[in-house]
C-alpha positions as CSV (number, residue, x, y, z in Angstrom):
1,M,-16.6,6.8,30.3
2,N,-14.4,7.8,27.3
3,A,-16.5,7.0,24.0
4,L,-15.2,7.3,20.6
5,T,-17.3,8.5,17.9
6,N,-17.8,6.9,14.4
7,H,-16.2,8.4,11.4
8,S,-17.5,8.3,7.9
9,V,-15.1,6.9,5.1
10,N,-14.6,10.3,3.8
11,F,-11.0,11.8,3.0
12,M,-10.1,15.4,3.7
13,P,-10.9,17.9,0.9
14,D,-7.4,19.7,1.2
15,D,-3.8,18.6,1.1
16,R,-3.6,18.3,5.1
17,P,-2.5,14.9,6.2
18,S,-4.8,13.1,9.0
19,E,-4.3,14.3,12.6
20,L,-2.4,11.8,14.8
21,L,-4.7,9.5,16.7
22,P,-5.2,9.7,20.2
23,Q,-3.3,6.7,22.4
24,F,-3.6,5.1,25.6
25,P,-0.8,3.2,27.3
26,I,-1.2,-0.6,28.2
27,L,1.3,-1.8,30.6
28,G,3.9,0.9,29.1
29,Q,2.9,0.2,25.4
30,P,1.0,2.6,23.4
31,V,-2.4,1.6,21.7
32,H,-4.0,4.1,19.4
33,L,-7.6,4.8,19.7
34,S,-10.2,5.1,16.8
35,N,-13.6,3.4,15.4
36,D,-12.2,3.9,11.8
37,Y,-8.5,3.0,11.5
38,V,-8.8,2.2,7.7
39,S,-10.0,5.8,7.0
40,W,-7.1,7.1,8.8
41,L,-4.7,5.0,7.0
42,L,-6.1,5.6,3.7
43,D,-6.1,9.3,4.2
44,R,-2.3,9.1,4.9
45,L,-1.7,6.8,1.9
46,Q,-3.4,9.0,-0.5
47,H,-1.3,11.9,0.9
48,G,1.8,9.9,0.4
49,I,2.7,9.2,4.0
50,G,3.9,6.0,5.0
51,T,2.7,3.9,8.1
52,H,4.2,1.0,10.1
53,V,1.1,-0.8,11.6
54,V,1.4,-2.9,14.6
55,T,-1.2,-5.2,15.6
56,M,-1.4,-5.5,19.4
57,N,-2.2,-8.1,21.6
58,A,-1.6,-9.4,25.0
59,E,1.5,-11.6,23.7
60,I,3.2,-8.8,22.1
61,V,3.0,-6.6,25.2
62,I,4.4,-9.1,27.3
63,Y,7.3,-9.7,24.9
64,A,7.8,-6.1,24.3
65,N,8.1,-5.4,28.3
66,R,11.0,-7.7,28.1
67,D,12.5,-6.9,24.8
68,P,13.6,-3.2,24.5
69,E,14.0,-3.4,20.8
70,L,10.5,-4.5,20.3
71,S,9.3,-1.9,22.7
72,S,11.0,0.7,20.7
73,I,9.6,-0.3,17.4
74,I,5.9,-0.3,18.9
75,H,6.5,3.3,20.3
76,N,7.7,4.3,17.0
77,A,5.0,2.8,14.9
78,Q,2.8,5.2,13.5
79,L,-0.2,3.0,14.1
80,V,-0.8,0.5,17.0
81,T,-4.1,-1.3,16.8
82,P,-5.9,-3.3,19.4
83,D,-5.8,-6.8,17.9
84,G,-6.6,-9.0,21.1
85,S,-9.4,-9.3,23.4
86,G,-6.8,-8.8,26.3
87,I,-6.0,-5.2,25.2
88,I,-9.9,-4.4,25.1
89,M,-10.1,-5.8,28.5
90,A,-7.3,-3.8,29.7
91,L,-8.6,-0.7,28.0
92,K,-12.1,-1.3,29.7
93,L,-10.5,-1.5,33.1
94,H,-9.5,2.2,32.5
95,N,-13.2,3.1,31.2
96,V,-11.8,3.4,27.7
97,V,-14.4,2.2,25.0
98,Q,-12.6,0.7,22.1
99,P,-13.9,-2.0,19.5
100,R,-11.4,-4.8,18.9
101,Y,-9.7,-4.8,15.3
102,A,-8.1,-8.0,14.4
103,G,-5.1,-7.7,12.1
104,I,-6.4,-10.2,9.7
105,D,-9.6,-7.9,9.6
106,L,-7.4,-5.0,8.8
107,G,-5.5,-6.9,6.0
108,E,-8.6,-7.7,4.4
109,D,-10.4,-4.3,4.4
110,L,-7.1,-2.8,3.1
111,L,-7.1,-5.5,0.4
112,R,-10.9,-5.1,-0.8
113,W,-10.3,-1.4,-0.9
114,A,-7.0,-1.8,-3.0
115,G,-9.0,-4.0,-5.2
116,N,-11.3,-1.2,-6.3
117,Q,-8.4,1.2,-7.1
118,E,-5.9,1.3,-10.0
119,Q,-2.7,2.7,-8.7
120,Y,-2.4,1.0,-5.4
121,P,-0.6,-2.4,-5.7
122,V,-0.1,-5.1,-2.7
123,F,2.8,-7.1,-2.0
124,F,2.6,-10.6,0.0
125,Y,5.6,-11.6,2.0
126,G,6.1,-14.2,4.4
127,G,4.7,-17.7,5.3
128,K,5.5,-20.9,3.4
129,P,6.0,-21.0,-0.2
130,Q,2.7,-22.7,-1.1
131,I,0.7,-20.8,1.4
132,V,1.6,-17.3,0.5
133,Q,1.0,-18.4,-3.2
134,Q,-2.6,-19.7,-2.3
135,A,-3.2,-16.7,-0.2
136,A,-2.5,-14.2,-3.0
137,Q,-4.4,-16.3,-5.4
138,K,-7.3,-16.3,-3.2
139,W,-7.4,-12.5,-3.1
140,Q,-6.8,-12.2,-6.9
141,T,-9.8,-14.6,-7.5
142,E,-12.0,-12.7,-5.2
143,L,-10.7,-9.1,-6.4
144,P,-9.9,-9.4,-10.0
145,N,-8.8,-5.8,-10.4
146,L,-6.4,-6.2,-7.4
147,K,-2.7,-5.3,-8.4
148,I,-0.2,-7.6,-7.0
149,A,3.3,-6.3,-7.2
150,G,5.0,-9.4,-5.8
151,V,4.5,-12.6,-3.8
152,E,7.4,-14.2,-1.8
153,H,7.6,-16.5,1.0
154,G,9.4,-16.1,4.2
155,Y,12.2,-18.9,3.8
156,L,14.8,-16.8,1.9
157,D,18.5,-17.0,2.2
158,A,20.6,-13.9,2.3
159,E,20.9,-13.6,-1.5
160,A,17.3,-14.1,-2.3
161,E,16.2,-11.7,0.4
162,S,18.4,-9.0,-1.1
163,K,16.7,-9.7,-4.5
164,L,13.3,-9.5,-2.6
165,L,14.3,-6.0,-1.1
166,R,15.3,-4.7,-4.6
167,Q,12.2,-5.7,-6.1
168,I,10.1,-4.0,-3.3
169,Q,12.1,-0.9,-3.9
170,A,11.6,-1.0,-7.6
171,T,8.0,-1.8,-7.9
172,Q,7.1,0.5,-4.9
173,P,3.9,-1.4,-3.7
174,K,1.4,0.8,-1.6
175,I,0.3,-2.0,0.9
176,I,2.9,-4.5,2.1
177,L,1.6,-7.5,4.0
178,V,4.4,-9.2,6.2
179,A,3.8,-12.7,7.6
180,L,6.8,-13.4,9.5
181,G,5.5,-13.9,13.0
182,M,6.2,-11.8,16.2
183,P,8.7,-10.0,16.6
184,R,10.6,-11.0,13.4
185,Q,7.9,-9.2,11.0
186,E,8.2,-5.9,13.2
187,I,11.8,-6.1,13.1
188,W,11.9,-6.6,9.4
189,I,9.5,-3.7,8.7
190,R,11.3,-1.4,10.9
191,D,14.6,-2.4,9.1
192,N,13.2,-2.0,5.6
193,F,10.5,0.7,5.9
194,H,12.7,3.3,4.0
195,L,12.5,1.2,0.8
196,C,8.8,2.2,0.6
197,P,8.4,5.2,2.8
198,Q,4.9,6.1,1.3
199,A,3.4,2.6,1.8
200,I,1.3,0.9,4.2
201,W,3.5,-1.8,6.1
202,I,1.6,-4.3,8.3
203,G,2.6,-7.5,10.0
204,V,-0.4,-10.0,9.6
205,G,1.1,-12.9,11.4
206,G,-0.9,-16.0,10.6
207,S,-3.3,-14.4,8.3
208,F,-1.9,-16.1,5.2
209,D,-2.8,-19.5,6.6
210,V,-6.3,-18.6,7.0
211,W,-6.5,-16.9,3.5
212,S,-4.9,-20.0,1.8
213,G,-7.4,-22.2,3.5
214,V,-4.8,-24.3,5.5
215,K,-6.5,-23.0,8.7
216,N,-9.8,-22.0,9.7
217,R,-10.6,-18.7,11.4
218,A,-13.1,-18.9,14.5
219,P,-16.7,-18.6,13.7
220,Q,-18.1,-15.1,14.0
221,Y,-20.1,-16.0,17.3
222,I,-16.8,-17.1,18.8
223,R,-15.0,-13.9,17.8
224,N,-18.0,-11.8,19.5
225,L,-17.5,-13.8,22.7
226,D,-13.6,-12.5,22.6
227,L,-12.8,-16.4,22.5
228,E,-10.8,-16.5,19.1
229,W,-7.7,-17.2,21.2
230,L,-9.2,-20.3,22.7
231,Y,-10.2,-21.5,19.1
232,R,-6.8,-21.0,17.8
233,I,-5.3,-23.1,20.7
234,L,-7.8,-25.9,20.1
235,Q,-6.8,-25.8,16.3
236,E,-3.0,-25.6,17.3
237,P,-2.4,-27.4,20.5
238,S,1.1,-26.4,20.2
239,R,0.3,-22.6,20.9
240,W,-0.5,-23.4,24.6
241,R,2.9,-22.1,25.8
242,R,2.1,-18.7,23.9
243,A,-1.1,-18.6,25.7
244,L,0.4,-18.5,28.9
245,A,1.1,-14.9,28.3
246,L,-3.0,-14.2,28.5
247,P,-3.3,-14.9,32.3
248,Q,-0.1,-13.1,32.9
249,F,-1.2,-10.1,31.0
250,A,-4.7,-10.0,32.8
251,I,-3.0,-10.2,36.2
252,L,-0.5,-7.4,35.3
253,A,-3.2,-5.1,33.8
254,I,-5.4,-5.7,36.7
255,A,-2.6,-4.8,39.1
256,E,-1.8,-1.6,37.0
257,R,-5.5,-0.5,37.2
258,I,-5.4,-0.9,41.1
259,R,-2.2,1.1,41.5
260,G,-3.8,3.7,39.4
261,Q,-6.8,3.8,41.7
262,D,-4.7,4.2,44.6
263,K,-2.6,6.9,43.4
264,A,-5.9,8.6,42.6
265,H,-7.0,8.5,46.4
């Protein structure tokens, strides 16, 4: 079994950036493997190296295998994390041990780190106007020293979006949280990454809804059972169509593993 070792949250003493993380393909889409994504990300950040983070789940894999543009974005992202339980299941089929790391957890870990720093402002972009404001205020209240470079909702016309992009370029935030939904947020980050090439850009999906208090996240015991997806469907029954990607992904992942075993014999 391939086991990953834990990393301590220490940074390299010299000026060399982090090594590239190992990756494993799931239905043709790469997933990076680590037990400490945050330390790797922050090491790059402190060396002035930008990172596009894609938080991978079963739905994204199914979508990417039908959409060459999204697939290209994923393959070119500097970090692809295992956001969904389906990804962890697929890795286990190949005897790869990898903890799940939800995108909302990664976002929270980065915010808490930034809240203890002086020179790492963050930017919140996406979601509905009131929700993104409430999400940013939640973190500002919890982390009084957090430097927020800007807050903007995701319902902008062309002129307002141009103004937003100028603001991002002028303020040079170091952590940019984008909640536009998949695949729009991934495409938007790809298109605008050059404006802040030294920042961490991460698509956080529905995280603003949770941080604002509009929606509740699944209790920890449900997350531990890898049933957070079911909890979200119960909260939002309209998501059931999107959930159809889960059994499709499971069937394809199992078939991929069987084909691999056949080739090995």
